[in-house]
C-alpha positions as CSV (number, residue, x, y, z in Angstrom):
1,M,64.6,-17.7,-127.9
2,S,67.3,-18.3,-130.4
3,M,70.9,-17.3,-130.5
4,S,73.0,-16.4,-133.5
5,T,76.1,-18.5,-134.2
6,I,79.5,-17.5,-135.6
7,D,78.2,-18.5,-139.1
8,D,75.5,-15.9,-138.8
9,L,78.1,-13.1,-138.4
10,G,78.9,-13.3,-142.1
11,D,82.4,-12.6,-143.5
12,V,84.6,-11.9,-140.5
13,R,87.8,-11.5,-142.4
14,G,89.8,-8.4,-141.3
15,K,87.2,-7.8,-138.5
16,R,88.3,-7.4,-134.9
17,V,86.2,-10.0,-132.9
18,L,86.2,-9.8,-129.1
19,V,85.7,-13.4,-127.8
20,R,84.7,-13.8,-124.1
21,S,86.2,-17.2,-123.2
22,D,86.3,-19.1,-119.9
23,L,90.0,-19.5,-119.0
24,N,89.5,-19.6,-115.2
25,V,91.9,-22.5,-114.5
26,P,93.5,-23.6,-111.3
27,L,96.9,-21.7,-111.2
28,Q,99.6,-22.2,-108.5
29,D,102.9,-20.3,-108.8
30,G,102.3,-19.8,-112.5
31,V,101.6,-23.6,-113.1
32,I,98.3,-24.6,-114.6
33,G,96.7,-27.4,-112.6
34,D,94.0,-28.4,-115.1
35,D,93.8,-26.9,-118.6
36,G,90.4,-28.4,-119.5
37,R,88.7,-25.0,-119.8
38,I,91.5,-23.7,-122.1
39,R,91.1,-26.7,-124.3
40,A,87.4,-26.2,-124.5
41,S,87.9,-22.6,-125.7
42,V,90.1,-23.6,-128.6
43,P,87.6,-24.6,-131.3
44,T,85.8,-21.3,-131.4
45,I,89.0,-19.2,-131.4
46,N,90.5,-21.3,-134.1
47,K,87.3,-21.2,-136.2
48,L,87.3,-17.4,-136.2
49,A,91.1,-17.1,-136.8
50,D,90.8,-19.6,-139.7
51,K,88.1,-17.4,-141.2
52,G,90.6,-14.5,-141.1
53,A,89.2,-12.6,-138.1
54,R,91.5,-10.6,-135.8
55,V,90.6,-12.4,-132.6
56,I,90.9,-10.6,-129.2
57,V,90.2,-13.0,-126.4
58,C,89.2,-11.8,-122.9
59,A,88.6,-13.8,-119.7
60,H,89.0,-13.7,-116.0
61,L,91.0,-15.7,-113.5
62,G,90.3,-16.1,-109.8
63,R,89.0,-13.2,-107.7
64,P,91.5,-10.3,-107.6
65,K,88.5,-8.0,-106.7
66,G,89.4,-5.1,-109.0
67,Q,93.0,-5.0,-108.1
68,V,96.1,-5.9,-110.2
69,K,97.5,-9.0,-108.5
70,P,100.4,-10.7,-110.4
71,E,99.5,-14.1,-109.1
72,F,96.2,-13.8,-111.0
73,S,97.8,-12.8,-114.3
74,L,96.7,-14.6,-117.5
75,A,100.2,-14.6,-118.9
76,P,100.7,-18.4,-118.3
77,V,97.3,-19.0,-119.8
78,A,98.3,-17.1,-123.0
79,E,101.3,-19.4,-123.4
80,R,99.3,-22.6,-122.9
81,L,96.5,-21.2,-125.2
82,G,99.1,-20.6,-127.9
83,E,100.4,-24.2,-127.6
84,L,96.9,-25.6,-127.9
85,L,95.8,-23.3,-130.8
86,G,99.0,-24.0,-132.7
87,R,99.5,-20.3,-133.3
88,E,101.1,-17.4,-131.4
89,V,98.9,-15.6,-128.9
90,R,99.9,-12.0,-128.3
91,F,99.4,-10.9,-124.7
92,A,98.2,-7.4,-123.6
93,T,99.5,-6.5,-120.2
94,D,96.2,-4.6,-119.4
95,T,92.5,-5.0,-120.3
96,V,91.4,-1.7,-121.9
97,G,94.6,0.5,-121.6
98,D,97.4,1.4,-123.9
99,S,98.7,-2.2,-124.2
100,A,95.3,-3.6,-125.0
101,R,94.6,-0.9,-127.7
102,A,98.1,-1.3,-129.2
103,T,97.8,-5.1,-129.3
104,A,94.4,-5.0,-130.9
105,D,95.5,-2.5,-133.5
106,A,98.5,-4.5,-134.4
107,L,96.6,-7.7,-135.1
108,Q,96.6,-9.0,-138.7
109,D,94.0,-11.3,-140.3
110,G,94.0,-14.7,-138.5
111,E,96.0,-13.5,-135.5
112,V,95.0,-14.0,-131.9
113,A,95.6,-11.8,-128.8
114,L,94.6,-12.3,-125.1
115,L,93.9,-9.4,-122.8
116,E,95.0,-9.4,-119.1
117,N,92.6,-10.6,-116.4
118,L,89.3,-8.7,-116.8
119,R,88.8,-8.7,-113.0
120,F,91.8,-6.5,-112.5
121,E,89.2,-3.8,-113.4
122,A,86.6,-3.1,-110.7
123,G,84.1,-2.2,-113.6
124,E,84.0,-5.8,-114.8
125,T,82.1,-7.1,-111.7
126,S,80.6,-3.8,-110.4
127,K,77.0,-3.9,-109.2
128,D,76.7,-0.3,-110.3
129,D,75.3,-0.2,-113.9
130,A,77.1,3.0,-114.8
131,E,80.5,1.8,-113.6
132,R,80.1,-1.5,-115.3
133,G,78.8,0.2,-118.5
134,A,81.8,2.6,-118.6
135,F,84.2,-0.4,-118.6
136,A,82.0,-2.2,-121.2
137,D,82.2,0.9,-123.4
138,R,86.1,0.7,-123.4
139,L,86.1,-3.0,-123.9
140,A,83.6,-2.9,-126.8
141,A,85.7,-0.1,-128.4
142,L,88.5,-2.6,-129.1
143,A,86.4,-4.6,-131.5
144,E,83.7,-4.6,-134.2
145,L,82.0,-7.9,-133.3
146,Y,81.4,-9.9,-130.1
147,V,81.3,-13.7,-129.6
148,G,80.2,-15.0,-126.2
149,D,81.9,-18.4,-125.4
150,G,82.6,-18.3,-121.7
151,F,79.8,-20.6,-120.5
152,G,81.3,-20.7,-116.9
153,A,80.6,-17.0,-116.5
154,V,77.1,-16.6,-118.1
155,H,75.3,-16.6,-114.8
156,R,77.2,-13.4,-113.8
157,K,75.9,-10.0,-114.7
158,H,79.4,-8.8,-115.6
159,A,80.5,-6.2,-118.1
160,S,82.2,-8.6,-120.5
161,V,79.4,-11.1,-120.4
162,Y,76.2,-9.0,-120.2
163,D,77.0,-5.4,-121.2
164,V,79.4,-5.7,-124.1
165,P,77.1,-7.9,-126.3
166,Q,74.5,-5.1,-126.0
167,R,77.0,-2.8,-127.6
168,L,78.2,-4.9,-130.6
169,P,76.8,-7.3,-133.1
170,H,77.0,-10.6,-131.3
171,A,76.8,-14.4,-131.6
172,A,77.3,-17.4,-129.4
173,G,80.5,-19.4,-129.8
174,G,80.4,-23.2,-130.3
175,L,81.0,-24.0,-126.6
176,I,78.0,-21.9,-125.4
177,A,75.8,-23.3,-128.2
178,A,76.7,-26.9,-127.2
179,E,76.1,-26.2,-123.5
180,V,72.7,-24.7,-124.1
181,D,71.7,-27.5,-126.4
182,V,72.6,-30.1,-123.7
183,L,70.8,-28.2,-120.9
184,R,67.7,-27.9,-123.0
185,R,67.7,-31.7,-123.4
186,L,67.9,-32.0,-119.6
187,T,65.1,-29.6,-118.9
188,G,62.8,-30.3,-121.9
189,E,61.6,-33.9,-122.4
190,P,64.5,-36.0,-121.2
191,A,64.6,-39.7,-122.1
192,R,63.6,-41.8,-119.1
193,P,64.5,-43.1,-116.6
194,Y,66.1,-39.7,-115.7
195,A,68.6,-39.9,-112.9
196,V,70.4,-37.0,-111.2
197,V,73.5,-37.6,-109.1
198,L,74.4,-34.8,-106.7
199,G,77.5,-34.7,-104.5
200,G,80.0,-32.1,-103.2
201,A,80.3,-30.5,-99.9
202,K,77.2,-28.4,-99.3
203,V,73.5,-29.0,-99.6
204,S,73.0,-25.2,-99.6
205,D,74.8,-25.0,-103.0
206,K,72.2,-27.3,-104.5
207,L,69.0,-26.3,-102.9
208,G,67.5,-24.6,-106.0
209,V,68.5,-27.5,-108.2
210,I,66.9,-30.1,-105.9
211,A,63.7,-28.1,-105.6
212,N,63.4,-27.6,-109.4
213,L,64.4,-31.2,-110.3
214,L,62.1,-33.0,-107.9
215,G,59.3,-32.5,-110.3
216,K,61.3,-33.7,-113.3
217,V,63.5,-36.7,-112.3
218,D,62.8,-40.3,-111.6
219,R,65.8,-40.9,-109.3
220,L,67.8,-38.5,-107.2
221,I,71.1,-40.0,-105.9
222,V,72.8,-38.1,-103.2
223,G,76.5,-38.7,-102.1
224,G,79.4,-36.6,-101.0
225,G,79.5,-34.2,-98.0
226,M,75.9,-33.2,-98.6
227,A,74.6,-36.7,-98.0
228,Y,75.3,-36.4,-94.2
229,T,72.8,-33.6,-93.9
230,F,70.2,-35.9,-95.5
231,L,71.2,-38.8,-93.2
232,K,70.9,-36.5,-90.1
233,A,67.5,-35.3,-91.3
234,Q,66.4,-38.9,-91.2
235,G,67.5,-39.1,-87.6
236,H,70.9,-40.8,-88.0
237,E,74.2,-40.1,-86.2
238,V,76.8,-38.6,-88.6
239,G,79.7,-38.2,-86.1
240,N,82.1,-35.5,-87.2
241,S,81.0,-35.6,-90.9
242,L,80.2,-32.5,-92.8
243,L,76.9,-31.2,-91.7
244,Q,74.7,-28.2,-92.4
245,E,72.5,-28.0,-89.4
246,D,70.7,-24.9,-90.7
247,Q,69.5,-26.9,-93.8
248,L,67.9,-29.9,-91.9
249,D,64.3,-28.6,-92.1
250,Q,64.7,-27.9,-95.8
251,V,66.1,-31.3,-96.4
252,R,63.3,-33.0,-94.5
253,G,61.0,-31.2,-96.8
254,F,62.8,-32.6,-99.8
255,I,62.6,-36.1,-98.4
256,E,58.8,-35.7,-98.0
257,E,58.4,-34.1,-101.4
258,A,60.4,-36.9,-103.1
259,A,58.2,-39.6,-101.4
260,K,55.0,-37.6,-102.5
261,R,56.2,-37.4,-106.1
262,D,57.3,-41.0,-106.2
263,V,61.0,-39.9,-106.9
264,D,63.4,-42.7,-105.9
265,L,65.7,-40.8,-103.4
266,V,68.9,-42.9,-103.0
267,L,71.2,-42.2,-100.1
268,P,74.5,-43.9,-99.0
269,V,74.1,-47.2,-97.1
270,D,77.7,-47.4,-96.0
271,V,80.6,-44.9,-95.8
272,L,84.3,-44.8,-95.3
273,A,84.5,-43.3,-91.8
274,A,87.9,-41.7,-90.9
275,T,89.5,-40.6,-87.7
276,E,90.4,-37.3,-89.2
277,F,90.4,-35.3,-92.4
278,G,93.6,-36.2,-94.2
279,P,95.0,-38.3,-97.1
280,D,96.3,-41.1,-94.9
281,A,93.7,-41.0,-92.2
282,P,92.9,-44.4,-90.7
283,H,89.4,-45.4,-91.7
284,E,86.9,-48.2,-91.8
285,V,83.7,-49.1,-93.6
286,V,80.6,-48.5,-91.4
287,D,76.9,-48.5,-92.0
288,A,75.6,-45.0,-93.0
289,T,73.1,-45.3,-90.2
290,A,75.8,-46.0,-87.6
291,I,78.7,-43.6,-88.1
292,P,80.7,-43.5,-84.8
293,A,80.5,-40.1,-83.0
294,D,84.3,-39.6,-83.3
295,R,84.5,-40.4,-87.0
296,E,83.8,-38.5,-90.2
297,G,82.6,-39.9,-93.5
298,L,85.0,-39.1,-96.4
299,D,83.6,-41.3,-99.1
300,I,80.8,-43.6,-99.9
301,G,81.4,-47.3,-99.1
302,P,81.5,-50.4,-101.3
303,R,77.9,-51.4,-100.9
304,T,76.8,-47.8,-101.8
305,R,79.0,-47.8,-104.9
306,E,77.2,-51.0,-106.0
307,L,73.8,-49.5,-105.1
308,F,74.5,-46.3,-107.0
309,A,75.8,-48.2,-110.0
310,S,72.7,-50.4,-110.1
311,K,70.5,-47.2,-110.0
312,L,72.4,-45.8,-113.0
313,A,72.6,-49.0,-115.1
314,D,69.2,-48.7,-116.8
315,A,69.0,-44.9,-116.9
316,A,68.4,-43.2,-120.2
317,T,69.5,-39.7,-119.0
318,V,71.9,-38.8,-116.2
319,F,73.1,-35.4,-114.9
320,W,76.0,-35.7,-112.4
321,N,77.3,-32.7,-110.4
322,G,79.6,-33.1,-107.4
323,P,82.1,-35.8,-106.2
324,M,81.0,-38.6,-103.9
325,G,83.9,-38.1,-101.5
326,V,87.3,-36.3,-101.0
327,F,88.5,-37.5,-104.4
328,E,91.7,-35.4,-104.1
329,F,92.9,-38.1,-101.5
330,D,93.5,-41.4,-103.3
331,A,92.1,-43.4,-100.4
332,F,88.8,-41.6,-100.7
333,S,88.4,-41.3,-104.5
334,G,86.9,-44.7,-105.0
335,G,83.3,-43.6,-104.7
336,T,83.6,-40.8,-107.3
337,R,85.4,-43.2,-109.6
338,A,82.6,-45.8,-109.2
339,V,79.9,-43.3,-110.2
340,A,82.0,-42.0,-113.2
341,E,82.6,-45.6,-114.4
342,A,78.9,-46.4,-114.0
343,L,78.0,-43.5,-116.2
344,I,80.6,-44.6,-118.8
345,A,79.2,-48.1,-118.7
346,S,75.5,-47.0,-119.1
347,G,73.9,-46.5,-122.4
348,A,72.5,-43.2,-121.1
349,F,72.9,-39.6,-122.4
350,T,75.4,-38.6,-119.6
351,V,76.2,-35.0,-118.6
352,V,78.9,-34.2,-116.2
353,G,78.0,-30.8,-114.6
354,G,81.3,-29.0,-114.6
355,G,83.3,-27.9,-111.6
356,D,84.8,-30.6,-109.3
357,S,83.1,-33.4,-111.2
358,A,84.9,-32.5,-114.4
359,A,88.2,-32.1,-112.5
360,A,87.7,-35.5,-110.9
361,V,87.1,-37.2,-114.3
362,R,90.5,-35.8,-115.4
363,R,92.3,-36.4,-112.2
364,L,91.2,-40.0,-112.1
365,G,92.4,-40.5,-115.7
366,L,89.0,-41.5,-117.1
367,P,88.3,-41.0,-120.8
368,E,86.5,-37.7,-121.3
369,D,84.8,-39.2,-124.5
370,G,83.2,-41.8,-122.3
371,F,80.6,-39.2,-121.4
372,S,78.1,-37.5,-123.7
373,H,79.0,-34.0,-122.4
374,I,81.3,-32.5,-119.8
375,S,80.2,-29.0,-118.9
376,T,82.7,-26.3,-118.4
377,G,80.5,-24.3,-116.1
378,G,79.4,-25.8,-112.8
379,G,77.6,-22.8,-111.3
380,A,76.1,-21.8,-114.7
381,S,74.8,-25.4,-115.3
382,L,73.2,-25.5,-111.9
383,E,71.5,-22.1,-112.2
384,Y,70.1,-23.1,-115.6
385,L,68.7,-26.3,-114.1
386,E,67.2,-24.2,-111.2
387,G,65.2,-22.5,-113.9
388,K,67.0,-19.1,-113.5
389,T,67.5,-16.6,-116.3
390,L,71.2,-16.4,-117.0
391,P,72.3,-12.8,-117.8
392,G,75.0,-13.9,-120.3
393,L,72.6,-16.0,-122.3
394,S,69.8,-13.5,-122.3
395,A,72.3,-10.9,-123.7
396,L,73.1,-13.2,-126.6
397,E,69.5,-14.0,-127.5
398,D,68.1,-12.3,-130.6
């Protein structure tokens, strides 16, 4: 299926265009922790404004669950968006109420507005089609055209993502078009060897991806908290490390399936085992097969870093999702850094699968242009790679 792009919308001058962006950034006491998603939304918004459109941006932040909660206001985001766009962003203090309508009506050609957090309205996320549809009607009434550009939300059947594009002439923004292009490369005929690096806390978050990718990849490299469930499934002691006991049978099945399909399953050979979970916890390097009962693994060890890097050196395609350790603590960030640097050093087509991996790249000060693509949507990328139909993408297809 193909999706229309902004260029297919024709002359947008003077038209009110509702743009669904992904501005769901970490926010603490009004301070934005990582503005990566805001920066990723800028090109589409600027392109429309430069064409003379009257741009109405809408987005969500956090999970206020249908209630107005000031700590989830998009006001600080509007300010930062304006700085990055290099143009003023008018801010509506509601989503579809008096302020939204007045703000939309007052826009001139080339001007930009941002609506308040969509999730302040229960209708945005409602499972009830009628309730969601009623909210979508009011949102669609603000504009004449719709551009979907919030890739991080396309796996949700939400009003602004799924229902509104069915009510207005629509197109995909540049960000969604780029994300889909990359994901098609990963799921179509990827250049080989094709390696996938999975990390993060829970195996359960990645079950569908592992199941779907075992038939497609040449190497599956597993680190982070989820690795301990794999090690335990092989019969090793993992001490106090993160463990999902209820996933052991599933993981044993994956290990057997990988062997059957001749997939090179690469697990840690050593780990940094700490006395407790903390930034300054005393720790030592131990074999991954001999983690002391009173210790917990918080990062992959030096031999594992070398092993993982060697498995990535000759890869032609790499998808990476999930850190190798607790990268927020400097002492346990080395494994994640090693994998990221191995990707940068490789000649591969490298995709960083959003979420914590993208945050880690920025936190560790690594060059974003060292990777072929950094996704803005962790959950959406994973569901696409699982082979699922994403509601927000199907709504944009022609």
